[in-house]
N, C-alpha and C positions, 0 to 999 in steps of 0.2 A: 371624393369631393367633400370638403368639410362643410360648406354651405352651398345653397343654390347660387352658383357664381354670378348668374345674370342678375338676380334680385339684389345681391349684396353690392355688385358693381354699380348698378343703377342708383341705389340709395346713396352710396359713397360719392358717386360723381355728381349727383344732385346737391349733396352737401357741399362738395368742392365748388360747384358753380355759385350757389347762393352765398357762401361765405365770402366770395370774391366779387360778387355783383354789388359793388358799392360805388355808385356814380359820383359821390362826393369826393372820392380820393384824389382825383387830379386837381381839385379846387380847395385843398386843405389850407394852403397859405392864404389865398384871398379870403376864405371864410374866417380864419383867425384874425386877419387884419381888418375885417369888415366892421360895420357900425355896431353889431351886437356884441363883439368882443373887444374891438379897438386895441389890439395888441400891436406893439411896434416890432421893428426888425431886431432890436436888442432883446426884446422879450422872446422872440422866436429862437434866438441863439441860446437862450437858457432852456427852452422847451425841447427842441429837436434832439439834442445829444442824449437826453434821458433814454430815448428808445434804443440807441446803440448799446449803451451799458446794460440796460435791463435785458435786452435781447441776448447778449453774450452771457450774462449771469444766469438767466433762466434756461438758456440752451444747455449749459453745463449740467443743470439739474435734470432737464428733460431727457437728455441722452442716457442718463443713468436709470431713470424710472419708467420710461416708455415701454420697454419690453416687459419689465416686471409687472406693470399695471395692465398689460395685455391690451394696450392701444385705445380701446373705446373710452375709458375714463379720461384719458389725456385729450382725445378729440372733443369730448364734452367740455373740458376745461378751456380748450381753444375757442369753442363757440361762445362760452360764457365771457371769456376775456374780450372777444370781438364785440359782444353785446355791451359790456361795460365801457369799452372805448367809445361806442356810438352814443350811449346815454350821457357820458361825461361831456362829450362834444356838444350835445344839445343843451345840457343844463348848466355847464360850467362857463366861467368867464375869466377867472384870474390866472396868473402864471402858475402858482402851485397846483391848481386844479388841472390845468392842461399838462403839467408835468406828470401828474397822476394818470392822465389819459395816455400819455406816451409810455408810462410804465405798464399799463394794462395792454397796450398794443405790443409791447415787447414780449409779454407773456404769450399773447396770441400767436405771434410769428415764431416764437421759440418752440411752441408745442405743435407747430405744423408738421414736424417730422412724423408724428403719429398718423396723420392723414395719409402720407405716402407709404408708411410701413404697414398699416392695417390690412390692406388688400392682399398682401402676400401671405399673411397668416390666415386669411378667410377663404382663399381659393387654392386649388391645387396648382402645382407648378406648370402643368400643361397650358394654363391660361395666362401665364405671366406676361408674355409679349403683348397680348391684347389689353390686359388690365393696366399695365404700365402706361400704354398709350392713352387709354381712356381717362385715367385719373389725371394725367398731365393735361390732356385736352380740356377736361372739365374746368380746371382752374384757369387756364388761359382763355377759355370761352367766357367765363365769368368776368375776367378783367377786361377783355375787349368789349363785351356787352356793356359793362359799366362805363367804359370810355365813350362809346358811341352814344349811349342814352344821356349821359351827363352833358356831353358836348351839344347834343341836339336840343335838350331842354333849355340849356343856358343860352344858346345861340338864337333860339326862337322866342326867348323871354317867356317860356311857359312856366318855369319854376325858378325860384331863387335858390341860393346856396343852402339855406336852412331846410328847404323842402327836399333837396338832394340828400341831406343827412337823414331826414325822416325815412326816405325810400331805402337808404342803406341800412337803417335800423330794422325796418320791416324784413329786409332780405336776410339779415343776420338772425332774426328771430326764427325764420323758416329753417335756416341752417341748424339752429339749436334743436329744433324738433326732429329734424332728420338725424342729427347726431345721436339723440336718445333712441331713435328707432333702429339704429345699426345693431346687428346681432352681436352678442358677446363672443369673445374668443376664449375658448376653454383651454386649460393647461395642457390637456392631452393633444390639442391641435398643434402645439408648439414643439412637441418632443420629436426627436429624430433618432435614428440608429447610430448617430455619430457620438463623439465624446459628450459627456453629460453637459447639458446646456447650463447657462448661468442661472436661469430661474430655477431649474430643478435642483441644482446644487445648493442654492441659497435656501430654498424651501425645505430641502432635506436637513440642512444645517439647523434651520429654525425648529424643526420637529425634534431633532436630537437634543437641542438646547432645552426645549420645553419639557421633554422627558426627564432630562437630568434635573431640571428645576423641580418637577413634581417629586422625584425621589429625594432630592436634597431637602425639599420643604418638609417632607414627612420626618426625615432625620432630625431636622431642626426642632420640629414639634416634640419629638420624643426626647431629645436631649436638652431642650430649653436653651438653645443657643442664643447668645446675646444679639440684640437687634443690630448692633454695629457690625457684627460679623455678617449678618444677612445683607446689609447694605454694601459691604465690601465685596461679597460674593456676587451680588447683583451687578455691581459696577464692573467686576472682572468678566462676567458673562457678556456684557455689552461690548467690552473691549475685544473679547475673543470673536464676537460676531462681526464687528467692524473690521478687524484684521482679516478674518476669513473672507468677507465681502471684497475687501481691497485686493487680496491675493487672487481670488477667483476672477475678479474683473480684469486685473492685469494679465492673467493667463489667457483669459478669453480674447482680449484685444490682441495679444501677441499671436495667438492661434489664428485669428481672423486675418490679420495683416501679413502673416507668413505666406498666405496664398498670393502668388505674384499677380494673378489676374485682378484680385480685389485691390491689391496695393496700387497697381498701375492706374486702374480706373478711378480709384479714390483720389489719387494725386491729380489726375485730370479734373475731376469734379471740384476739388478744393481750389486749384489754381484758376480754372476757367470761371468758376462762380465768383471768385474774388475779382477777377478782371471785369466780368459782366456787371457786378454791383458798382464798381468804380465808374465804368462807362455810363451806366444808367443814372448815377448820381450827378454827373457833370455834363451829360449830353445837351440838356436844355440850356446850360450856360454857353456851350459852344454854339448852339443855334442862335442864341441871342447876340453873340459876337458877329456871326455871319449875317444875320437878318434881324436887327434890333426890334423887339416888340413895341417899344415906345414910338417908333416911327412907322410901323406897319401893322398896327394893332388888328385891323380887320382882315389882314392877309396872312396871319400866323396860324398854322395848322398843326401845332405841336401835339395837341390832344388827339387829333384824328390820326396822325402818324403813329403815335404810341398804340392806339387801338388797332390799327391795321397790322402793325408789327406783331402784336399779341395774337391777333386772329390768325395770321399766317403761321405763327409758331404752333398754335393749336392744330392747324391743318397738317403741319409737318409731323406732330406727335401722333395724330390719328392715322396718317398714312403709314407710319412705321408698324402699326398693328397688322398690316396686311402685306408688308414687304417680306418676301422670302429671301433672306440673305444671311450669310455666315458671318455675323458680327463678331463672334468669338475669334475668328481667324483674321478678318480684315478690319475689325473695329478700330484698333490702335492706329493703323495707317489712315483710315478715314478721318479719325479725330485729328490726326496730325495735319493732313492736307487742308481740312476745313478750318482748323485753327490758324494755319498760315495764311489762308485766304482772308480770314477775319482781320489779321494783322494788316494786310494790304488795304482792306476796306477802311480801317481806322486811320491809316495814313492818308488816304484820299480825303476823309472827313477833315483831317487837320489841315490839309493843303488847299482845299477848295474854298471859293467864295460864293458858290452856287448852292443856295439852300435846298433846292429839290434834289440835287446830287447827294448832298449830305443826308437828307431824309431817306433816299433810296438805299444808301450804304448802310444806314442804321437798321432799316427794316430787314435787309439781308442778314446783317449781323445777329439781330435778335432771333430771327427764324432759325438760323444755323445753330445757335446756342440751344434753343428749345429742342431741336432734333438730337443734338449730341448728348444733352443731359438725360434725355429719355433712353438713349442707347446705353449710357453709363449706368443708369439705374437698373436696366435690364441685365446687363452683364454682371453687376454686383450681386443682385438677388439670386441669380442662377448659381452662385458659388457659395453663399453663406447659409448658415443653419436657420431654421424657422424662427428662432427666438431672438435673433440678433439684428433685425432690420433697423429698429429704432436706434440702437447703439451705433451702428455703422453710419447711417444717414446723419445722426446727430454729430458724430465725431467729424465727418467730412464737412458738414456745414459750420461747425465750430472753428475748424481750421481756416475755412474760407473767410469767415467773419473776422477772426483774429488777424489774419494777414491784411484784410481790407482795412481794418481799423488802424493798423500800424502804418500802412501806405498812405491812408487818408491823413493821418496825423503829420506825416512827413510833408505831404503836399500843402497842407494848411500852414505848417511851420515855416516852410520856405516860400510860401505864397507863389507857387508855381502858376504861371498863366495857363488858362484852360487849353489853349492851342498846343502849348508845350506838353501839357498833360497827355494829350491825345497822341503826340509823338511817342511818349513813353508807353502808353497802352498798346500802340502799334508794335513797338519792339517787344513788349511783354508777350503778346499773342504770337508774334513771329517766332520767338524763341521756344515757346510752348509747342508751336506747330512743328518746328524743326526737330525737337526732342522726340515727339510722338511719331513723326514720320520715320525717324531713324529706328525707333523701337519696332514699329510695324514692319518696316522693310527687313530688319534683322530677323524678326519672327518668321516672315514668309520665306526668307532665304534659308534659314535653319531648317524649316519644315521641308523645303524642296531637297536639301542635302540629305536629310534623314530618309526621305522617300526613295532617293536613288541609292 
């Protein structure tokens, strides 16, 4: 065991809880439009897109450096970025300042991959099933607690939106302290007996380059080589390092995704997460069509429903830690069947005019996603090497966000009505479910033939 797994897991889970325990999150738009900021709808259209682009851009960087930095520094950057987001929200008022806030929030969400990757480098593989569930559960509990607390304080008129942001800032400060307290991951903890890891290969390359530099420097001193030659050689060395890094990274990615299990679950991760993000972005618009808030302001329970859905997702993730089931054998079939059911739920949401039926379908949808993404994470980490967690998680999330950005641009470009969007999402999850059901059934059938 690399660290005391209980101590490390508790510290990381507390960090995950407090970084997400932000009761002001569901009320961001009302806060920005409030008297203290007085921003308009047009202003928000200039502010919110900054997060999407900064998230994508920073995620491309994060997936490259997270494993090399050995996770903890990236987690600290995540906490600092969340803190910067809260401080800017409290102190800023103008559109450019709020765009900066969204940029900081993009950094925070992009570096979240280090939170999910850290625990696998800190504990031995025998604890993977439990820590996968615990870390997912901690984040979901933080979000659901934030939803319940925020809704309660606002509904009872105990606190205004500014006070909710102060509470969120204090919570993020606690998260920053916990991030600093996390044990460091040492290079030896990441090495395995498999092919040379990316980090080891690059570090060895750097040592070789440094050695060559020392030798060449002495030769330059002895022979009084011109400074321009030194500059040219320095530039050449950097080009060689960049070329080596690119080749090593490409080979590492090809090696990882040549594993069919990793490839299948990564595809499900990217496609399902893309769909979940789209549904989450537009579900409140659908609720407003079914049950307009402007006519039923006191009877709208959107915030409560989101909190319940997140809490049940946390329960599903926790339950997985204690379920003894062969996910390696039946996982794809389970993912296929549940994804197909999700497609049916989304179709019901598009067809119904009963708000509580729509609420119920969404709660089941979110709970099933939380369960399956936890299974997907577990299946992937059981197959990859110890120094590649951030790279794989980052690539999967980058693909999900890229696809979501493309589909969202198409939706906005064609001005697709929200009900028709949910017909599309239903077909999307239905096809995903059919594909994985077929893969899972074929896998079981092939195994039974091999047994006979």
